[in-house]
Short mmCIF file of the C-alpha atoms (twelve columns), coordinates in Angstrom:
data_MODEL
# 
_entry.id   MODEL 
# 
loop_
_atom_site.group_PDB 
_atom_site.id 
_atom_site.type_symbol 
_atom_site.label_atom_id 
_atom_site.label_alt_id 
_atom_site.label_comp_id 
_atom_site.label_asym_id 
_atom_site.label_seq_id 
_atom_site.Cartn_x 
_atom_site.Cartn_y 
_atom_site.Cartn_z 
_atom_site.pdbx_PDB_model_num 
ATOM 1   C CA . MET A 1   80.290  112.309 96.067  1 
ATOM 2   C CA . LYS A 2   80.952  110.644 92.473  1 
ATOM 3   C CA . LEU A 3   83.239  107.809 92.438  1 
ATOM 4   C CA . LEU A 4   84.775  107.132 89.038  1 
ATOM 5   C CA . LYS A 5   86.999  104.749 87.404  1 
ATOM 6   C CA . ILE A 6   90.362  106.039 85.376  1 
ATOM 7   C CA . SER A 7   92.169  103.332 83.488  1 
ATOM 8   C CA . LYS A 8   96.041  104.161 83.566  1 
ATOM 9   C CA . LYS A 9   96.169  103.451 80.005  1 
ATOM 10  C CA . ASP A 10  93.659  106.282 79.230  1 
ATOM 11  C CA . PHE A 11  95.310  108.649 81.858  1 
ATOM 12  C CA . SER A 12  97.648  110.490 79.056  1 
ATOM 13  C CA . ASP A 13  94.548  111.113 76.792  1 
ATOM 14  C CA . VAL A 14  92.537  112.354 80.108  1 
ATOM 15  C CA . LEU A 15  95.411  115.205 80.536  1 
ATOM 16  C CA . ASN A 16  95.509  115.986 77.111  1 
ATOM 17  C CA . ARG A 17  91.798  116.722 76.909  1 
ATOM 18  C CA . LEU A 18  92.102  118.834 80.003  1 
ATOM 19  C CA . LYS A 19  94.622  120.710 78.414  1 
ATOM 20  C CA . ASP A 20  92.073  122.495 76.409  1 
ATOM 21  C CA . SER A 21  90.549  123.964 79.538  1 
ATOM 22  C CA . TYR A 22  93.210  124.141 82.261  1 
ATOM 23  C CA . ARG A 23  96.912  124.925 82.320  1 
ATOM 24  C CA . LEU A 24  98.177  121.979 83.921  1 
ATOM 25  C CA . TYR A 25  101.075 121.578 86.671  1 
ATOM 26  C CA . GLY A 26  102.189 118.467 88.397  1 
ATOM 27  C CA . PRO A 27  105.322 116.426 89.507  1 
ATOM 28  C CA . VAL A 28  108.026 116.599 87.187  1 
ATOM 29  C CA . ARG A 29  111.411 114.497 87.805  1 
ATOM 30  C CA . LYS A 30  114.655 116.559 87.386  1 
ATOM 31  C CA . GLY A 31  117.315 114.092 88.180  1 
ATOM 32  C CA . ASN A 32  116.765 112.604 91.837  1 
ATOM 33  C CA . ILE A 33  114.320 115.518 92.412  1 
ATOM 34  C CA . VAL A 34  110.733 115.986 91.928  1 
ATOM 35  C CA . ASP A 35  109.091 119.182 91.680  1 
ATOM 36  C CA . PHE A 36  105.991 120.753 90.310  1 
ATOM 37  C CA . ALA A 37  106.254 122.318 87.200  1 
ATOM 38  C CA . PRO A 38  103.986 123.145 83.863  1 
ATOM 39  C CA . ILE A 39  102.894 120.179 82.082  1 
ATOM 40  C CA . GLU A 40  103.791 120.867 78.486  1 
ATOM 41  C CA . ASP A 41  104.104 117.085 77.372  1 
ATOM 42  C CA . VAL A 42  101.699 114.957 79.339  1 
ATOM 43  C CA . SER A 43  104.301 112.344 79.298  1 
ATOM 44  C CA . ASP A 44  106.462 114.678 81.684  1 
ATOM 45  C CA . ILE A 45  104.270 113.953 84.680  1 
ATOM 46  C CA . ASP A 46  105.593 111.403 87.335  1 
ATOM 47  C CA . LEU A 47  102.863 109.965 89.581  1 
ATOM 48  C CA . SER A 48  105.292 107.447 91.216  1 
ATOM 49  C CA . PHE A 49  107.159 109.985 93.559  1 
ATOM 50  C CA . GLN A 50  106.820 109.675 97.292  1 
ATOM 51  C CA . ASN A 51  106.860 113.643 97.527  1 
ATOM 52  C CA . SER A 52  108.017 116.620 95.762  1 
ATOM 53  C CA . ARG A 53  111.397 118.665 97.168  1 
ATOM 54  C CA . LEU A 54  109.445 121.896 97.272  1 
ATOM 55  C CA . SER A 55  105.688 121.891 97.821  1 
ATOM 56  C CA . PRO A 56  103.238 123.270 95.434  1 
ATOM 57  C CA . LYS A 57  102.864 126.253 97.342  1 
ATOM 58  C CA . SER A 58  104.890 128.419 94.873  1 
ATOM 59  C CA . LEU A 59  102.045 127.928 92.403  1 
ATOM 60  C CA . PHE A 60  100.047 130.318 94.396  1 
ATOM 61  C CA . LEU A 61  102.768 132.361 96.370  1 
ATOM 62  C CA . PRO A 62  105.683 132.610 93.860  1 
ATOM 63  C CA . GLN A 63  109.376 132.711 95.396  1 
ATOM 64  C CA . SER A 64  109.341 135.943 93.544  1 
ATOM 65  C CA . GLU A 65  105.952 137.820 92.114  1 
ATOM 66  C CA . ARG A 66  105.868 140.943 90.584  1 
ATOM 67  C CA . MET A 67  103.031 143.209 92.351  1 
ATOM 68  C CA . PHE A 68  103.185 146.319 90.590  1 
ATOM 69  C CA . GLU A 69  105.012 148.241 87.767  1 
ATOM 70  C CA . TYR A 70  105.763 152.078 87.522  1 
ATOM 71  C CA . GLY A 71  107.702 154.472 85.147  1 
ATOM 72  C CA . LEU A 72  110.549 156.711 86.429  1 
ATOM 73  C CA . ASP A 73  110.506 158.824 83.358  1 
ATOM 74  C CA . PRO A 74  109.704 162.501 84.568  1 
ATOM 75  C CA . ALA A 75  108.678 163.533 81.215  1 
ATOM 76  C CA . GLY A 76  106.234 160.952 81.253  1 
ATOM 77  C CA . ASP A 77  102.454 161.124 81.980  1 
ATOM 78  C CA . GLU A 78  102.616 158.194 84.156  1 
ATOM 79  C CA . ALA A 79  105.784 158.679 86.197  1 
ATOM 80  C CA . HIS A 80  105.941 157.145 89.605  1 
ATOM 81  C CA . ILE A 81  102.353 155.875 89.262  1 
ATOM 82  C CA . LEU A 82  102.044 152.191 90.325  1 
ATOM 83  C CA . LYS A 83  100.074 149.884 88.018  1 
ATOM 84  C CA . GLU A 84  99.217  146.177 89.287  1 
ATOM 85  C CA . ALA A 85  101.335 143.902 87.244  1 
ATOM 86  C CA . SER A 86  99.528  141.905 84.626  1 
ATOM 87  C CA . LYS A 87  98.988  137.996 85.551  1 
ATOM 88  C CA . ASP A 88  97.654  135.064 84.043  1 
ATOM 89  C CA . TYR A 89  94.563  133.719 86.204  1 
ATOM 90  C CA . SER A 90  93.049  131.488 83.625  1 
ATOM 91  C CA . PRO A 91  91.953  128.019 84.977  1 
ATOM 92  C CA . LYS A 92  94.595  125.779 86.015  1 
ATOM 93  C CA . ALA A 93  94.854  122.148 87.369  1 
ATOM 94  C CA . VAL A 94  97.314  120.764 89.620  1 
ATOM 95  C CA . ILE A 95  97.672  116.922 89.080  1 
ATOM 96  C CA . GLY A 96  99.027  114.779 91.799  1 
ATOM 97  C CA . ILE A 97  99.118  117.022 94.702  1 
ATOM 98  C CA . ARG A 98  99.629  114.949 98.006  1 
ATOM 99  C CA . PRO A 99  97.181  115.404 100.623 1 
ATOM 100 C CA . CYS A 100 99.501  117.224 103.002 1 
ATOM 101 C CA . ASP A 101 100.398 119.736 100.588 1 
ATOM 102 C CA . ALA A 102 96.476  120.727 99.789  1 
ATOM 103 C CA . LYS A 103 95.941  120.885 103.507 1 
ATOM 104 C CA . ALA A 104 98.857  123.251 103.803 1 
ATOM 105 C CA . LEU A 105 97.111  125.416 101.466 1 
ATOM 106 C CA . GLU A 106 94.151  125.551 103.869 1 
ATOM 107 C CA . LEU A 107 96.304  126.726 106.689 1 
ATOM 108 C CA . VAL A 108 97.949  129.531 104.993 1 
ATOM 109 C CA . ASP A 109 94.283  130.836 104.006 1 
ATOM 110 C CA . ALA A 110 94.261  131.474 107.535 1 
ATOM 111 C CA . ASN A 111 96.785  134.294 106.858 1 
ATOM 112 C CA . PHE A 112 95.747  135.510 103.245 1 
ATOM 113 C CA . ASP A 113 92.198  135.005 102.908 1 
ATOM 114 C CA . THR A 114 90.389  136.473 106.122 1 
ATOM 115 C CA . PRO A 115 87.292  138.328 106.569 1 
ATOM 116 C CA . GLU A 116 89.196  141.376 107.426 1 
ATOM 117 C CA . PHE A 117 92.040  141.086 104.695 1 
ATOM 118 C CA . ARG A 118 92.147  139.042 101.473 1 
ATOM 119 C CA . ASP A 119 95.374  138.953 99.563  1 
ATOM 120 C CA . PRO A 120 93.847  139.505 95.914  1 
ATOM 121 C CA . TRP A 121 96.782  137.581 94.082  1 
ATOM 122 C CA . TRP A 122 96.524  134.428 96.715  1 
ATOM 123 C CA . VAL A 123 92.819  134.575 96.586  1 
ATOM 124 C CA . LYS A 124 92.579  134.833 92.688  1 
ATOM 125 C CA . ALA A 125 95.200  131.755 92.363  1 
ATOM 126 C CA . ARG A 126 93.072  129.869 94.568  1 
ATOM 127 C CA . GLU A 127 89.776  130.562 93.196  1 
ATOM 128 C CA . THR A 128 91.096  129.472 89.790  1 
ATOM 129 C CA . THR A 129 92.897  126.484 90.611  1 
ATOM 130 C CA . THR A 130 91.414  123.194 90.613  1 
ATOM 131 C CA . LEU A 131 93.380  120.415 92.800  1 
ATOM 132 C CA . VAL A 132 93.545  116.836 91.994  1 
ATOM 133 C CA . GLY A 133 95.113  114.882 94.858  1 
ATOM 134 C CA . LEU A 134 97.267  111.850 94.605  1 
ATOM 135 C CA . GLY A 135 96.936  109.676 97.873  1 
ATOM 136 C CA . CYS A 136 100.109 108.433 99.422  1 
ATOM 137 C CA . THR A 137 100.383 104.371 99.120  1 
ATOM 138 C CA . SER A 138 104.029 104.692 100.215 1 
ATOM 139 C CA . PRO A 139 104.341 107.578 102.721 1 
ATOM 140 C CA . CYS A 140 108.267 108.432 103.694 1 
ATOM 141 C CA . SER A 141 109.462 107.203 107.005 1 
ATOM 142 C CA . THR A 142 109.627 110.973 108.200 1 
ATOM 143 C CA . CYS A 143 105.696 111.422 107.649 1 
ATOM 144 C CA . PHE A 144 103.636 112.105 110.644 1 
ATOM 145 C CA . CYS A 145 100.487 113.595 108.990 1 
ATOM 146 C CA . THR A 146 98.043  111.487 111.129 1 
ATOM 147 C CA . THR A 147 98.800  113.066 114.191 1 
ATOM 148 C CA . VAL A 148 98.571  116.558 113.033 1 
ATOM 149 C CA . GLY A 149 95.035  116.355 111.551 1 
ATOM 150 C CA . GLY A 150 95.782  114.779 108.217 1 
ATOM 151 C CA . GLY A 151 96.557  111.337 106.565 1 
ATOM 152 C CA . PRO A 152 97.701  109.815 103.426 1 
ATOM 153 C CA . PHE A 153 94.189  109.995 101.868 1 
ATOM 154 C CA . ASP A 154 93.001  112.926 103.832 1 
ATOM 155 C CA . ASP A 155 90.536  114.748 101.229 1 
ATOM 156 C CA . ALA A 156 90.766  118.406 103.028 1 
ATOM 157 C CA . GLY A 157 91.182  121.063 100.434 1 
ATOM 158 C CA . LEU A 158 91.047  118.625 97.562  1 
ATOM 159 C CA . ASP A 159 88.660  118.889 94.544  1 
ATOM 160 C CA . VAL A 160 89.405  115.449 93.478  1 
ATOM 161 C CA . LEU A 161 91.294  112.766 95.207  1 
ATOM 162 C CA . LEU A 162 92.976  109.793 93.107  1 
ATOM 163 C CA . THR A 163 93.919  106.310 94.576  1 
ATOM 164 C CA . GLU A 164 96.009  104.105 92.327  1 
ATOM 165 C CA . ILE A 165 94.820  100.602 92.390  1 
ATOM 166 C CA . ASN A 166 97.043  98.492  89.822  1 
ATOM 167 C CA . ASP A 167 96.232  99.714  86.245  1 
ATOM 168 C CA . ALA A 168 93.545  102.043 87.207  1 
ATOM 169 C CA . PHE A 169 92.610  105.079 89.523  1 
ATOM 170 C CA . LEU A 170 89.652  105.381 91.743  1 
ATOM 171 C CA . ALA A 171 88.646  109.138 91.431  1 
ATOM 172 C CA . ARG A 172 86.512  110.675 94.388  1 
ATOM 173 C CA . VAL A 173 84.854  113.839 92.791  1 
ATOM 174 C CA . LEU A 174 84.516  116.335 95.963  1 
ATOM 175 C CA . THR A 175 83.599  119.717 95.020  1 
ATOM 176 C CA . GLU A 176 81.874  121.744 92.152  1 
ATOM 177 C CA . LYS A 177 85.241  122.502 90.832  1 
ATOM 178 C CA . GLY A 178 86.050  118.919 90.476  1 
ATOM 179 C CA . GLU A 179 82.759  118.231 88.722  1 
ATOM 180 C CA . LYS A 180 83.887  120.807 86.267  1 
ATOM 181 C CA . LEU A 181 87.390  119.182 85.744  1 
ATOM 182 C CA . ILE A 182 85.856  115.793 85.197  1 
ATOM 183 C CA . LYS A 183 83.213  117.160 82.742  1 
ATOM 184 C CA . ALA A 184 86.150  118.664 80.765  1 
ATOM 185 C CA . ALA A 185 88.095  115.367 80.872  1 
ATOM 186 C CA . ASN A 186 84.882  113.541 79.331  1 
ATOM 187 C CA . THR A 187 86.021  110.053 79.428  1 
ATOM 188 C CA . PHE A 188 85.292  108.492 83.160  1 
ATOM 189 C CA . GLU A 189 83.082  105.508 84.084  1 
ATOM 190 C CA . PRO A 190 81.367  104.985 87.379  1 
ATOM 191 C CA . ALA A 191 83.652  102.636 89.765  1 
ATOM 192 C CA . GLU A 192 82.225  99.151  90.378  1 
ATOM 193 C CA . GLU A 193 81.851  98.115  93.987  1 
ATOM 194 C CA . GLU A 194 85.258  95.762  93.898  1 
ATOM 195 C CA . LEU A 195 87.349  98.839  93.144  1 
ATOM 196 C CA . VAL A 196 85.752  100.968 95.785  1 
ATOM 197 C CA . GLN A 197 86.481  98.045  98.251  1 
ATOM 198 C CA . LYS A 198 90.210  97.626  96.979  1 
ATOM 199 C CA . ALA A 199 90.768  101.554 97.392  1 
ATOM 200 C CA . THR A 200 89.623  101.190 100.841 1 
ATOM 201 C CA . ALA A 201 91.913  98.657  101.819 1 
ATOM 202 C CA . ILE A 202 94.699  100.334 100.195 1 
ATOM 203 C CA . GLU A 203 93.959  103.437 102.163 1 
ATOM 204 C CA . GLN A 204 93.689  101.730 105.511 1 
ATOM 205 C CA . GLU A 205 96.915  100.043 104.673 1 
ATOM 206 C CA . ALA A 206 98.770  103.433 103.830 1 
ATOM 207 C CA . ALA A 207 97.418  104.896 107.170 1 
ATOM 208 C CA . GLY A 208 98.855  101.971 108.985 1 
ATOM 209 C CA . LYS A 209 102.326 102.773 107.505 1 
ATOM 210 C CA . ILE A 210 102.687 106.300 109.225 1 
ATOM 211 C CA . VAL A 211 104.906 104.964 112.083 1 
ATOM 212 C CA . SER A 212 106.242 108.780 113.155 1 
ATOM 213 C CA . LYS A 213 104.079 110.366 115.550 1 
ATOM 214 C CA . VAL A 214 103.619 113.627 117.398 1 
ATOM 215 C CA . ASP A 215 101.652 114.760 120.292 1 
ATOM 216 C CA . THR A 216 100.282 118.223 120.282 1 
ATOM 217 C CA . SER A 217 97.599  117.809 123.024 1 
ATOM 218 C CA . ARG A 218 98.700  119.933 125.380 1 
ATOM 219 C CA . LEU A 219 100.219 123.024 123.216 1 
ATOM 220 C CA . ALA A 220 97.220  125.205 123.608 1 
ATOM 221 C CA . GLU A 221 97.004  125.164 127.322 1 
ATOM 222 C CA . ILE A 222 100.642 125.733 128.060 1 
ATOM 223 C CA . ASP A 223 101.137 129.267 129.136 1 
ATOM 224 C CA . THR A 224 103.034 131.147 126.210 1 
ATOM 225 C CA . LEU A 225 105.298 132.937 128.230 1 
ATOM 226 C CA . ALA A 226 106.403 130.086 129.982 1 
ATOM 227 C CA . LEU A 227 107.229 128.288 126.835 1 
ATOM 228 C CA . HIS A 228 109.061 131.159 125.621 1 
ATOM 229 C CA . GLY A 229 111.179 131.058 128.335 1 
ATOM 230 C CA . ALA A 230 111.876 127.361 128.581 1 
ATOM 231 C CA . ASP A 231 115.545 126.158 128.870 1 
ATOM 232 C CA . PHE A 232 115.581 123.839 126.023 1 
ATOM 233 C CA . TRP A 233 115.771 126.153 123.697 1 
ATOM 234 C CA . GLU A 234 119.568 126.495 124.116 1 
ATOM 235 C CA . ASP A 235 120.061 122.927 123.095 1 
ATOM 236 C CA . VAL A 236 117.475 123.236 120.205 1 
ATOM 237 C CA . GLN A 237 119.321 125.950 118.490 1 
ATOM 238 C CA . PHE A 238 123.135 124.938 119.179 1 
ATOM 239 C CA . ALA A 239 123.448 122.853 115.770 1 
ATOM 240 C CA . CYS A 240 121.393 125.389 113.454 1 
ATOM 241 C CA . ILE A 241 123.230 127.258 110.893 1 
ATOM 242 C CA . ASN A 242 120.144 129.544 109.800 1 
ATOM 243 C CA . CYS A 243 120.304 128.618 106.256 1 
ATOM 244 C CA . GLY A 244 116.749 128.784 106.174 1 
ATOM 245 C CA . ILE A 245 116.094 125.157 104.451 1 
ATOM 246 C CA . CYS A 246 113.275 124.226 106.862 1 
ATOM 247 C CA . THR A 247 111.361 127.381 105.854 1 
ATOM 248 C CA . TYR A 248 111.867 127.555 102.187 1 
ATOM 249 C CA . LEU A 249 110.794 123.717 101.998 1 
ATOM 250 C CA . CYS A 250 107.377 124.155 104.270 1 
ATOM 251 C CA . PRO A 251 104.182 124.048 102.943 1 
ATOM 252 C CA . THR A 252 102.997 126.585 105.214 1 
ATOM 253 C CA . CYS A 253 105.390 128.913 105.943 1 
ATOM 254 C CA . TRP A 254 104.291 132.410 104.180 1 
ATOM 255 C CA . CYS A 255 107.111 135.115 105.035 1 
ATOM 256 C CA . PHE A 256 107.712 137.373 102.299 1 
ATOM 257 C CA . ASP A 257 109.791 140.734 101.921 1 
ATOM 258 C CA . ILE A 258 108.823 143.627 99.599  1 
ATOM 259 C CA . GLN A 259 111.201 145.451 97.641  1 
ATOM 260 C CA . ASP A 260 111.354 147.703 94.375  1 
ATOM 261 C CA . GLU A 261 113.565 146.785 91.731  1 
ATOM 262 C CA . THR A 262 114.422 149.183 88.763  1 
ATOM 263 C CA . HIS A 263 116.336 149.243 85.272  1 
ATOM 264 C CA . GLY A 264 116.456 152.198 83.659  1 
ATOM 265 C CA . ARG A 265 113.286 154.199 83.745  1 
ATOM 266 C CA . VAL A 266 111.201 151.377 84.524  1 
ATOM 267 C CA . GLY A 267 110.377 149.554 87.951  1 
ATOM 268 C CA . CYS A 268 108.742 146.960 89.480  1 
ATOM 269 C CA . ARG A 269 107.249 146.340 93.176  1 
ATOM 270 C CA . MET A 270 107.735 142.595 93.849  1 
ATOM 271 C CA . ARG A 271 107.490 140.312 96.692  1 
ATOM 272 C CA . ASN A 272 109.999 137.486 97.631  1 
ATOM 273 C CA . TRP A 273 109.996 134.930 100.067 1 
ATOM 274 C CA . ASP A 274 111.769 135.537 103.207 1 
ATOM 275 C CA . SER A 275 112.555 133.470 106.522 1 
ATOM 276 C CA . CYS A 276 112.481 134.264 109.800 1 
ATOM 277 C CA . MET A 277 115.669 132.285 110.450 1 
ATOM 278 C CA . PHE A 278 117.736 134.997 108.619 1 
ATOM 279 C CA . PRO A 279 119.423 137.806 110.741 1 
ATOM 280 C CA . LEU A 280 118.162 140.662 108.383 1 
ATOM 281 C CA . PHE A 281 114.276 139.335 108.645 1 
ATOM 282 C CA . THR A 282 113.619 141.651 111.600 1 
ATOM 283 C CA . LEU A 283 116.204 144.352 111.138 1 
ATOM 284 C CA . HIS A 284 114.739 147.705 111.784 1 
ATOM 285 C CA . ALA A 285 115.584 150.633 109.819 1 
ATOM 286 C CA . SER A 286 116.951 152.222 113.184 1 
ATOM 287 C CA . GLY A 287 119.696 149.137 113.271 1 
ATOM 288 C CA . HIS A 288 117.761 147.515 116.169 1 
ATOM 289 C CA . ASN A 289 117.290 143.756 115.767 1 
ATOM 290 C CA . PRO A 290 114.617 142.418 118.094 1 
ATOM 291 C CA . ARG A 291 115.807 138.802 117.047 1 
ATOM 292 C CA . GLY A 292 119.431 139.601 116.434 1 
ATOM 293 C CA . GLN A 293 120.650 136.245 118.175 1 
ATOM 294 C CA . LYS A 294 120.294 132.783 116.738 1 
ATOM 295 C CA . ILE A 295 118.405 131.154 119.509 1 
ATOM 296 C CA . GLN A 296 115.844 133.727 119.309 1 
ATOM 297 C CA . ARG A 297 114.834 133.096 115.715 1 
ATOM 298 C CA . VAL A 298 114.850 129.254 116.089 1 
ATOM 299 C CA . ARG A 299 112.511 129.870 118.896 1 
ATOM 300 C CA . GLN A 300 110.300 132.163 117.007 1 
ATOM 301 C CA . ARG A 301 109.894 129.434 114.135 1 
ATOM 302 C CA . PHE A 302 108.960 126.745 116.445 1 
ATOM 303 C CA . MET A 303 106.715 128.972 118.515 1 
ATOM 304 C CA . HIS A 304 105.126 130.185 115.375 1 
ATOM 305 C CA . LYS A 305 104.217 126.627 114.215 1 
ATOM 306 C CA . LEU A 306 103.578 124.920 117.477 1 
ATOM 307 C CA . LYS A 307 102.093 127.647 119.520 1 
ATOM 308 C CA . TYR A 308 101.323 131.226 118.076 1 
ATOM 309 C CA . TYR A 309 99.174  129.504 115.377 1 
ATOM 310 C CA . VAL A 310 97.511  127.202 117.540 1 
ATOM 311 C CA . ASP A 311 96.427  129.909 119.850 1 
ATOM 312 C CA . THR A 312 95.373  132.438 117.186 1 
ATOM 313 C CA . TYR A 313 93.454  130.556 114.550 1 
ATOM 314 C CA . LYS A 314 92.214  127.484 116.670 1 
ATOM 315 C CA . MET A 315 93.060  125.185 113.976 1 
ATOM 316 C CA . GLY A 316 95.755  122.907 115.469 1 
ATOM 317 C CA . VAL A 317 99.424  123.403 114.515 1 
ATOM 318 C CA . ALA A 318 100.745 125.060 111.510 1 
ATOM 319 C CA . CYS A 319 102.236 121.786 110.488 1 
ATOM 320 C CA . VAL A 320 100.963 119.117 107.859 1 
ATOM 321 C CA . GLY A 321 103.528 116.599 108.998 1 
ATOM 322 C CA . CYS A 322 105.064 116.196 105.394 1 
ATOM 323 C CA . GLY A 323 108.418 115.550 106.929 1 
ATOM 324 C CA . ARG A 324 110.428 117.857 104.410 1 
ATOM 325 C CA . CYS A 325 112.191 119.598 107.246 1 
ATOM 326 C CA . VAL A 326 113.323 116.530 109.046 1 
ATOM 327 C CA . GLN A 327 114.758 114.929 105.743 1 
ATOM 328 C CA . HIS A 328 116.707 117.925 104.411 1 
ATOM 329 C CA . CYS A 329 117.868 119.827 107.633 1 
ATOM 330 C CA . PRO A 330 121.822 119.594 107.205 1 
ATOM 331 C CA . VAL A 331 122.334 119.528 110.901 1 
ATOM 332 C CA . ASN A 332 119.331 117.157 111.776 1 
ATOM 333 C CA . ILE A 333 117.037 119.422 113.693 1 
ATOM 334 C CA . ASP A 334 113.849 117.654 114.041 1 
ATOM 335 C CA . ILE A 335 110.562 119.225 114.509 1 
ATOM 336 C CA . ARG A 336 108.989 116.200 115.896 1 
ATOM 337 C CA . GLN A 337 111.446 116.068 118.701 1 
ATOM 338 C CA . VAL A 338 110.983 120.000 119.432 1 
ATOM 339 C CA . CYS A 339 107.109 119.274 119.422 1 
ATOM 340 C CA . ARG A 340 107.714 116.882 121.947 1 
ATOM 341 C CA . LEU A 341 109.790 119.202 124.204 1 
ATOM 342 C CA . MET A 342 107.030 122.033 123.630 1 
ATOM 343 C CA . ASN A 343 104.049 119.553 124.476 1 
ATOM 344 C CA . GLU A 344 105.621 117.994 127.884 1 
ATOM 345 C CA . TYR A 345 106.982 121.198 129.209 1 
ATOM 346 C CA . GLU A 346 105.887 121.706 132.749 1 
ATOM 347 C CA . GLY A 347 107.837 125.027 133.503 1 
ATOM 348 C CA . LYS A 348 106.276 128.269 134.842 1 
ATOM 349 C CA . VAL A 349 106.537 131.845 133.610 1 
ATOM 350 C CA . PRO A 350 109.989 133.069 134.557 1 
ATOM 351 C CA . LYS A 351 110.267 135.785 137.121 1 
ATOM 352 C CA . VAL A 352 111.570 139.290 135.820 1 
ATOM 353 C CA . SER A 353 114.170 140.712 138.374 1 
# 
């Protein structure tokens, strides 16, 4: 692992050099909101943010993505023949991604990139993207990453990790993709020992600022059917309005729907984000809906994050503790409280009469 120093006054020049080899994305402020967007001008990037409203997941799984295109002209040679929609898979670099969001991409890999099934668009986007992380020196009060396997300076899933130290950054080069990016920037110098020591102190201090915690130690051992039938779900779902904000903000949610859109004699097959919180999500063509009640949908969300994922993938919970859903739920449903209820549950499998 290389340890390099980047002066802040040189950072804009570094980004400009990278633009020759990469499509750059980073945190851009729009009013009071920061989201990840293309960097047209390097002055647009804002590294002073705590966390973005939406995670950078959309750079790999767009909210709406064209999959195939087709013609509908019966006189044409290729009527009703699906052709893969063209996409730009030239190298891109995401600058300033938070460690929790990088870790989230690895959790989502468990669904889109497996030995049996590989989603081609997700895989290509992941393979051609370099992630330059920015450690959190001032975590949000709702963050609980340290108790779900992460941390403010966790390097899981990252190619380079930056630590901000006064007028400079310490850059940890973690992978071959990171090495390639550093070579393209062509401006770094080895970090002196004093800078490394300062970075270590900053990272330890940041971890100590995470005051919100969850306990997930018993989730794997609790019987699934017993947890599914727990009596606390009625209270958890009571205030929910099924708005779906929690799922759209979550960096580890991957649900989508596929539909055809036509205009004149051309059409495209596309996938769009969907949510288990929406009544139509599980509506069958027959009209039957296995999750027609709100309580069933609320339970599904938390059971998937905190139980089904744990049991299926053996990778811990499908949550990175970013706190977005806690901050923005309009009715104050808190995944930390739900996790506590689930982890402490002592009930038994309900009897079927």
